[in-house]
N, C-alpha and C positions, 0 to 999 in steps of 0.2 A: 345478458351480460356476456355470455360465451361468444355470440355471434358479434357482438360489438367489439370484443377483443380480437376476433378473428379478422375483423375489417382493417386492423392496424397493421402496418408493415412490421416486420420482425424487430426492427430498430425502435420503433415508435412504441410498440408493445412493451420492450424491455424497459424503456425509459419511463413508461407510465406506471411501472411497479415500484414498490417500496423496498429498499434494501433490508428494512427492519422487520422482523416477524410481528404480527399483531398480537399474538398469544404467547409471546415469550420465545427465548432462545431454546433451542433442542435439535435433535438429529432425525426425529421421526420423518419429517418430510423429505429430507435429503436421502435417507436410507430407502424410502418407498420410490422416490424417483430413480435411484440408481438401480434398484430392483427391476424397475420397468425398463430401463436401458440396458439390461443384461450385464451390469457390473463392469463398465469399461474401465474403472481404476484398477482393475486386477490384471490388465493386459500389459503392465510395465512395473518396473520397480519405482519406489518414490523416496525422495527426500524432503522432509517437512521443515520449513523455516518459520520459527515464531519469534516474537519480541516486540519491542515498542517501537524502534526506529531502525533504519537500515536493512529491513528485510527483502525489499524489492531489489536492491543493489546486490545483497548477498546472493539472493536466489539466481539472478542473472550470472553472477560471477561463477557459482558452483556449476551451472549448466555450461558456461563457456570453458571452464577447466575440464569438465568431463568430455566435452566435445573435442578437446585437443587429444584425447586418448582414443578417438574413434567411435565414441558412443552417439547414438542419436538421442538428442536431449532437447528440451524446452522447458521454459519457466511460466508458472501461473502467478502473476502478481496483482496487486490492486494498491490504491485506486490507479486509474489511468490520468494521463495528461493530454497525449496526443490523439487519442480515440479509443474506443472500447477494445479494438482489436489489440492494443498493447498489452493487455491483460493476459491473452492467449499466447502472446509471442508469435502472432501470425500477421497477415495482412487483412485488410477491410473485407475482401471477398470471402476469405477463409473464415473470419469470424461470423459473418452472416450465414455461412452454410452450417457452422456448428451450432448456431443459435436455432436455425430452422430444425436442424436434427432433433433437438430436445424440446421444441415448443409445445407439441401436443401432450406429451407426458407431463411436463412441467405444469401446464394448465390443469391437467387432471388432478394433480395433487395439491394444487395451490401453492406452489413454490414461490419463494421470495426472489428478488431480483439478484442477490448475492448467491442464493442456492442455483438459480439457473445458470448464472455464469460459471460457477464451479463445475456443475454438470457438463456444460458445453465444452469447458477446457478438458475435462475427463474424457469425453466422447472424441474430441478432435485429437487428443494426444494418442488414443488407441487407434484411430484410423490413420494417424501419420506414422504408425510403427515405431513409437519410441522406445528406446531401452530404459530410459529413466526419465521422470518428470521430477522438477523441482517446484514444490507447491508451497506458497506463501499463505499462512493463516491471515484470515480477515480481521476477526476481533477475538483476542484471547486464544483459546485453543480447545478446551474440553467441549464446549457446545458449538464450536465453529463448523459450518459446512465441510471444510477441508479435513476434518478429523474423521473422515470416512476413508481416507487412505491409510494403509498399513505400511508406514515408512520404516525402512531399515536404518535410517540415519534421521535424527532431529537435531537442528542447530537452534540455539537461543541466541539472538543477537545481543540483547540487553534488556533491562527491565526499568520502566519509569512508571509514574503514577499516571495512568490514562485510563479512561473509561471505568473510573472507580464505582460508578454506580451499578455496573454489571460485573466487574471482574474482582472487586474487593477494595477495601480502603488502604491496604498495605502493599508494599512491594513484594513481600513474601507471598501474600495471598494471590497477587497478580501473576507471580512466577509460578505458583501452583497450577493456576488455571492454564497458563501457557504450556507448561511441561506435561500436562495431562495427555498431550498427544503422543507422548513416548509409550508406544505400546511395548508388550512383552518382547524382549530381545533386541530392541532397538539400541544402537549406540547413541549416546546423547553428547553433543559438542557444546560445551559451555564457554562464555568469555573468561570466567574465572570460577573459584570454588564457592563463591557466595551462596548459591542454591544447590550445591552438589547434594546436600542431605535429601532434598526433594526427590532425587532419582538415584538414591544410593544402591538400588537393586538392578542398575543398569552399568554397562561399561561406559566409562566417561572419558572424554578427551578434551583438551583445552585448545581453543583457538577461534577462528572464524570461518569464512567460506572455504578457504583452502583446506582447513582441517577436516571439514565436513566431506569435501569431495574426496579427500585422501582416505577417510574412514570408509566411504562407499566403495572404494576401489580396493582398499586394503594395502596400499602402498603409496610412496610419494608421487606427487606430479611435479615434473621438473619445468613444465611450460609456464610462461608469464603471460597473462591476458589483461586486457583493459576492457571494461564495460562502462557504458553510460546510459542513463535514462532521462527522458525528458523531465524536467522539473526537479532533478536531484543535483544541486550544484551546477546547474546548466549555464555555461557562458555563452552569451550571445552578442551580436555586433554592438559597438558603442560601449563596451564594458559592462553591459547590462547582465545581471545574475538573476537566474530564476531558481528559487528551492522552496519545497514544500513545508518548511519547517513548521510544525504545528504544536509543539510543546517547548516549554523552556529549555529543557535539555537538548532538543533538536535545534533551537535557535542558538544555544551556546556552541554546539557542534559546528554550525554554520559560521558563526563569528570567528572561530578559530582557524577556519580555511578560507575566509572571505579575502580576496585580494586587496592589498593596501593601495592608496590610503582609504580609510573608512569615513569617506565623505559621499555616501550614497543618498539618494532620495529613496526612502523606504515606501513601497507601495504594499499595503497589507490588507488583507481580509481575514478573518479569524472565525472559526465556529463557536457558536454559543456554549458548547460543553467543554471548551478548552480553557486553559488558563491564560486568558487574553492579557491580563495585566503583567503576569510573569513573562509572557512572550515579548510584549512590547517594552518592558523593562530592559530586556536584553538587546532587542533590536535598536533601541536608542543609542547604543555604542556603535552602531553602523553608520549613522549619519544625524544631521540636525532636522531634517525635514520629513515629515510623515504625510502621505497621501493615503487616507483611509478610504476603504471602498467595501462592496458587498459582493461575494460571489453569489452564483446562481442556486448554491445549496439552500435548501430550506432551513438548515440549521446554523446559517450564517448570522452574525451580528450585523446590525445595520451599519452603514458607513458612519453615522452620526454617533453610535454607541462606541465604535473602535475610535473614532476622533476623541471623544470625551475621555476615554482611558489613556489616550496618548498625549493629551496637552500638558499634564504635569511633567511630562518626560522629554517631549521634543519642543524646541523654541518655535518652530513653525509647523502648523497642522492644517490640512484640508480635507473636507469630506466630500467625495464625489461618488455617488451611488453606482454609476454604471462602470464596471471594470475597464473597459476599453477607452472610456473617456478619461478615467482616472489615469491609466497608462499614458495617454497623449499629455496630459497635464503635467505629469511627473517627468516625462522626457523634456518638456519644454524648460525646464530648470537648466538644461544644459550640462548636467551631471549624470554620472552612471546611476541606473535605477536598479534597486534590489527588490524584486517582486517576490512576496513570500507570505507565510502565515497560513497557507492552506493550499493543498493541491487542487482543489476545486477552483480557486482563483486562476491557478496557472491552466487549467482546462479551458477555462473561459477565455483567456487570453490567447490560447493556441489556436482557437477556432477562427481568429482573424489573421493569423501568420501566413 
């Protein structure tokens, strides 16, 4: 098995692995891997971003704000749309170098795909000589691979009901899991006081990305910055919009910012473990036509299943399995297309752009 794995290119090897641990979530493998790599995450300061939505944008915003103050920064985000390198805030060749740097040790400990990506980011950031890394949690916080950084500032963007089978059935339980990344002495930045009691032994500040950057510096930042990420309210030619809204709350957020008029052809793929009915109920306010498709994720609902959920909500519904064929079909209506429901769908579409 080891020789077979070694015959694969680094990217093929990474893509052959599961992001999910077979024996349950935990930090044992990640700690062992970082020990073997001489603890690269200790070479720089860190800011940890947790929450249900908006984490990637917040992480990039924090990094951009701190860069205006002369600090060497980068953000680790997930998932990606334009390519794996997007997660490490680098280019394709830089990503491959980082991956190859950790491969042997990752194979030795049996690391998961997400653990490997996280370790590759930590190694890459150390070798780039960062002053501060902004690290986005993957799933939850307490048992997430990113909870191996000792962040001086933790930002909670928001809390919604997601991954309840792993994180808990209530928003408070989920918030507790996410805020468990706040280690001793960390400043915690919250959007409001709803979950302040969970971190009552920490210094608390209210706000978002800017507040987190300022908490790290200990003073205000006057600069204004703009950041954009693929698949996050991404405007494309012809009025096409791509956004990875994968929860009802995220779809609601998208609708509030979607350019008028709301006469879009909605192209959607949704993962099986999401509230597909709730997402589609909201997306029906964006247009009258649904083109249901299936992303390459093994967790995706079939196009037929998405279409069946959409028929009571949209006057016109079509099911087309292949995402690129579905996009061509949606564009043929001559109206703006809204591609949404899953970042995996947007990653599939970006491969052909």
